[in-house]
C-alpha positions as CSV (number, residue, x, y, z in Angstrom):
1,X,-63.1,-27.9,63.8
2,X,-65.7,-28.3,61.0
3,X,-66.9,-31.6,62.4
4,X,-67.9,-30.0,65.7
5,X,-69.7,-27.2,63.9
6,X,-71.7,-29.6,61.8
7,X,-72.6,-31.7,64.9
8,X,-73.8,-28.6,66.7
9,X,-76.0,-27.5,63.8
10,X,-77.2,-31.0,62.6
11,X,-80.6,-30.8,64.4
12,X,-81.6,-27.7,62.5
13,X,-80.3,-28.6,59.1
14,X,-82.6,-29.1,56.1
15,X,-82.4,-32.3,54.1
16,X,-80.2,-30.6,51.5
17,X,-77.9,-29.2,54.1
18,X,-77.6,-32.6,55.7
19,X,-76.6,-34.0,52.3
20,X,-73.8,-31.5,52.1
21,X,-72.7,-32.2,55.7
22,X,-72.6,-36.0,55.1
23,X,-70.6,-35.5,51.9
24,X,-68.0,-33.2,53.6
25,X,-67.5,-35.6,56.5
26,X,-67.5,-38.8,54.4
27,X,-65.5,-37.5,51.4
28,X,-63.0,-34.9,52.7
29,X,-60.4,-35.8,50.0
30,X,-62.9,-34.9,47.3
31,X,-64.7,-31.9,48.9
32,X,-61.4,-30.2,49.9
33,X,-60.8,-29.3,46.3
34,X,-64.3,-28.7,44.9
35,X,-65.9,-25.4,44.0
36,X,-69.3,-24.5,45.6
37,X,-70.9,-25.4,42.3
38,X,-69.2,-28.8,42.1
39,X,-70.1,-29.6,45.7
40,X,-73.7,-28.7,45.0
41,X,-73.8,-30.8,41.9
42,X,-72.5,-33.9,43.8
43,X,-75.0,-33.4,46.6
44,X,-78.0,-32.5,44.6
45,X,-78.4,-28.9,45.8
46,X,-77.8,-25.5,44.3
47,X,-74.6,-23.5,44.5
48,X,-76.4,-20.9,46.6
49,X,-77.5,-23.6,49.1
50,X,-73.9,-24.6,49.5
51,X,-72.9,-21.0,50.2
52,X,-75.7,-20.5,52.7
53,X,-74.6,-23.8,54.4
54,X,-71.1,-22.4,54.9
55,X,-72.6,-19.2,56.5
56,X,-74.8,-21.3,58.7
57,X,-71.7,-23.0,60.1
58,X,-70.2,-19.6,60.9
59,X,-67.7,-19.3,58.1
60,X,-67.2,-16.0,56.2
61,X,-67.9,-17.8,52.9
62,X,-67.4,-21.0,51.0
63,X,-63.6,-20.6,50.6
64,X,-63.1,-20.5,54.4
65,X,-65.3,-23.6,54.8
66,X,-63.3,-25.5,52.1
67,X,-60.1,-24.4,53.9
68,X,-61.5,-25.9,57.1
69,X,-62.1,-29.2,55.3
70,X,-58.6,-29.2,53.9
71,X,-57.2,-28.6,57.5
72,X,-59.2,-31.6,58.7
73,X,-57.8,-33.7,55.8
74,X,-54.2,-32.5,56.3
75,X,-54.3,-33.6,59.9
76,X,-54.7,-37.2,58.6
77,X,-52.2,-36.9,55.8
78,X,-48.9,-38.7,55.7
79,X,-45.8,-36.6,54.9
80,X,-45.8,-37.8,51.3
81,X,-49.5,-36.9,50.9
82,X,-48.8,-33.4,52.4
83,X,-46.0,-32.9,49.9
84,X,-48.2,-33.9,47.0
85,X,-51.1,-31.8,48.2
86,X,-48.9,-28.7,48.7
87,X,-47.4,-29.0,45.2
88,X,-50.8,-29.6,43.6
89,X,-52.7,-26.7,45.2
90,X,-50.2,-23.9,45.6
91,X,-49.0,-21.3,43.1
92,X,-46.2,-18.7,43.2
93,X,-42.8,-18.7,44.7
94,X,-42.6,-21.4,47.4
95,X,-40.4,-19.4,49.7
96,X,-42.7,-16.4,49.7
97,X,-45.6,-18.8,50.1
98,X,-44.1,-20.4,53.2
99,X,-43.4,-17.1,54.9
100,X,-46.9,-15.8,54.1
101,X,-48.6,-18.9,55.5
102,X,-46.6,-18.7,58.7
103,X,-47.5,-15.0,59.0
104,X,-51.2,-15.9,58.6
105,X,-50.9,-18.6,61.3
106,X,-49.2,-16.2,63.6
107,X,-52.0,-13.7,63.1
108,X,-54.6,-16.3,64.0
109,X,-52.6,-17.1,67.1
110,X,-52.5,-13.5,68.1
111,X,-56.3,-13.1,67.6
112,X,-57.1,-16.3,69.5
113,X,-54.4,-16.2,72.2
114,X,-55.6,-17.6,75.5
115,X,-54.0,-15.0,77.9
116,X,-55.8,-16.4,81.0
117,X,-54.7,-19.9,80.1
118,X,-51.1,-19.0,79.6
119,X,-51.0,-17.1,82.9
120,X,-52.7,-20.0,84.7
121,X,-50.1,-22.4,83.4
122,X,-47.4,-20.0,84.3
123,X,-48.7,-20.0,87.9
124,X,-48.8,-23.7,88.0
125,X,-45.2,-23.9,86.8
126,X,-44.1,-21.6,89.5
127,X,-46.1,-23.4,92.2
128,X,-44.9,-26.9,91.2
129,X,-42.2,-28.8,93.1
130,X,-41.1,-30.5,89.8
131,X,-41.8,-29.7,86.2
132,X,-41.5,-32.4,83.5
133,X,-41.8,-31.6,79.8
134,X,-42.7,-34.3,77.3
135,X,-42.5,-34.1,73.5
136,X,-41.3,-36.4,70.8
137,X,-40.4,-36.3,67.1
138,X,-40.8,-32.8,65.7
139,X,-42.5,-31.6,68.8
140,X,-39.3,-32.4,70.8
141,X,-37.9,-29.1,69.5
142,X,-40.6,-27.2,71.3
143,X,-40.3,-29.4,74.4
144,X,-36.5,-28.9,74.6
145,X,-36.9,-25.1,74.1
146,X,-39.4,-24.9,76.9
147,X,-37.3,-27.1,79.2
148,X,-34.2,-25.1,78.4
149,X,-35.5,-21.7,79.4
150,X,-37.5,-22.9,82.4
151,X,-34.3,-24.5,83.7
152,X,-32.8,-21.0,83.9
153,X,-35.4,-20.1,86.4
154,X,-36.4,-23.3,88.3
155,X,-34.2,-25.9,89.9
156,X,-36.3,-29.0,89.3
157,X,-37.2,-29.0,85.5
158,X,-36.8,-32.2,83.5
159,X,-37.0,-33.1,79.8
160,X,-38.6,-36.5,79.8
161,X,-36.9,-39.3,77.8
162,X,-38.7,-42.5,76.6
163,X,-36.3,-44.7,78.5
164,X,-36.8,-43.2,81.9
165,X,-40.1,-41.2,81.7
166,X,-42.3,-43.8,83.5
167,X,-39.8,-43.9,86.4
168,X,-39.6,-40.1,86.7
169,X,-43.4,-39.7,86.7
170,X,-43.9,-42.6,89.1
171,X,-41.5,-41.0,91.6
172,X,-43.1,-37.5,91.2
173,X,-45.4,-36.1,93.8
174,X,-48.9,-34.7,93.4
175,X,-47.3,-31.3,93.6
176,X,-45.4,-31.9,90.3
177,X,-46.5,-31.0,86.8
178,X,-46.3,-32.8,83.5
179,X,-46.5,-30.7,80.3
180,X,-47.1,-32.6,77.1
181,X,-46.6,-31.0,73.6
182,X,-47.9,-32.6,70.4
183,X,-49.6,-31.7,67.2
184,X,-51.1,-33.8,64.4
185,X,-50.1,-36.5,63.8
186,X,-50.0,-36.8,67.6
187,X,-47.2,-39.0,69.0
188,X,-48.4,-42.0,71.0
189,X,-45.6,-41.7,73.6
190,X,-46.6,-38.1,74.6
191,X,-50.2,-39.1,74.9
192,X,-49.4,-42.1,77.0
193,X,-47.2,-40.0,79.4
194,X,-50.0,-37.6,79.9
195,X,-52.6,-40.4,80.4
196,X,-50.3,-42.2,82.9
197,X,-49.6,-38.9,84.8
198,X,-53.2,-37.9,84.9
199,X,-54.4,-41.2,86.2
200,X,-51.6,-41.2,88.8
201,X,-53.0,-37.9,90.2
202,X,-50.2,-35.7,88.9
203,X,-51.3,-32.4,87.5
204,X,-51.0,-32.2,83.7
205,X,-51.1,-29.6,80.9
206,X,-50.8,-29.8,77.2
207,X,-49.9,-27.5,74.3
208,X,-51.7,-28.7,71.2
209,X,-53.7,-27.5,68.3
210,X,-57.3,-28.0,69.4
211,X,-59.5,-29.1,72.3
212,X,-60.4,-32.1,70.2
213,X,-56.8,-33.2,70.4
214,X,-56.4,-36.5,72.3
215,X,-54.0,-34.8,74.7
216,X,-56.8,-32.6,76.0
217,X,-58.6,-35.6,77.5
218,X,-55.7,-36.1,79.9
219,X,-54.9,-32.5,80.7
220,X,-55.9,-30.2,83.5
221,X,-54.9,-27.2,81.5
222,X,-55.0,-27.0,77.7
223,X,-53.3,-24.3,75.6
224,X,-54.5,-24.4,72.0
225,X,-52.4,-22.9,69.2
226,X,-53.3,-22.6,65.5
227,X,-51.2,-25.1,63.6
228,X,-50.7,-25.7,59.9
229,X,-48.1,-27.7,58.1
230,X,-46.0,-26.4,55.3
231,X,-45.9,-29.2,52.7
232,X,-44.4,-32.2,54.6
233,X,-43.0,-29.9,57.4
234,X,-44.6,-29.4,60.8
235,X,-44.4,-25.6,61.0
236,X,-44.2,-24.6,64.6
237,X,-44.0,-20.8,64.1
238,X,-47.1,-20.1,66.1
239,X,-46.6,-22.8,68.8
240,X,-43.1,-21.4,69.4
241,X,-44.5,-18.0,69.9
242,X,-47.0,-19.3,72.5
243,X,-44.1,-21.2,74.2
244,X,-42.2,-17.9,74.4
245,X,-45.3,-16.3,76.0
246,X,-45.5,-19.2,78.6
247,X,-41.8,-18.7,79.5
248,X,-42.4,-15.0,80.0
249,X,-45.6,-15.6,82.0
250,X,-43.7,-18.0,84.3
251,X,-40.9,-15.4,84.8
252,X,-43.5,-12.7,85.6
253,X,-45.1,-15.0,88.2
254,X,-41.7,-15.7,89.8
255,X,-41.2,-11.9,90.2
256,X,-38.2,-10.4,91.9
257,X,-36.3,-13.7,92.1
258,X,-35.7,-13.6,88.3
259,X,-32.9,-10.9,88.2
260,X,-31.1,-12.7,91.0
261,X,-31.1,-16.0,89.2
262,X,-30.1,-14.5,85.9
263,X,-27.2,-12.7,87.6
264,X,-25.9,-15.9,89.0
265,X,-26.2,-17.6,85.6
266,X,-24.3,-14.7,84.0
267,X,-21.5,-15.1,86.5
268,X,-21.2,-18.8,85.7
269,X,-21.4,-18.2,81.9
270,X,-18.7,-15.6,82.2
271,X,-16.4,-17.7,84.3
272,X,-16.7,-20.6,81.9
273,X,-16.7,-18.5,78.7
274,X,-20.0,-19.8,77.5
275,X,-20.1,-17.1,74.9
276,X,-17.4,-15.9,72.6
277,X,-17.7,-12.3,73.6
278,X,-17.2,-13.1,77.3
279,X,-13.7,-12.4,78.6
280,X,-12.5,-13.0,82.2
281,X,-11.4,-9.8,84.0
282,X,-7.9,-11.3,84.6
283,X,-7.5,-11.6,80.8
284,X,-8.0,-7.9,80.1
């Protein structure tokens, strides 16, 4: 995040650069839409100083730094503010725009994917006596998806519910695992479940957008995924892709037991006509 980059470089910044840094952090709503020239004018430095400052922070140029400021700001936006911001700053067909932004976020996820982290969490899932998945509001879609596919492979997987989550976690052993999923604006319930589990000595993991996420504090393993909203919508294209990778990593760790378990499920699905193209042998 841009705040972390500024904090790291603060000791070596010149007075002019410090003025830029303070303005960015104190006035993200204004600076997120300024040109380099406008930002220089507001902070009393030249346009070239602003551009050099962006490079010093590790950005490819001023537009990338401004995008980082906007991402910081959007994390704090309400849904209404996100909608207004999206309508104000975007041009072109909104459908093409939405797909293009999801593609960009997926490309970032591919470039930054933590293969070792995904495989480590896969090992922990396989080695746990009980796996509990927590996610609320829009992140519940991700939590349910992960729970659904893990339940194909493992006998003791639970999707935590607010009404019974404390009881389930309290009764879990130290060989269990709680996985929390949440993105800005982070849900209080998911954070509290992770905190309670961590303090109770139960292994924890989180899938979230950044190591500065509040979930990371209470997680033994953290999987970070690039996240960016589309207008007022929490777009989970990249997080869903990483969840898919985690399911595959868990199956790979399980090894030869996977075909056997899937075969049993196929028999049950066929017997109960779970899918419209499944016909009992006696019907043919």
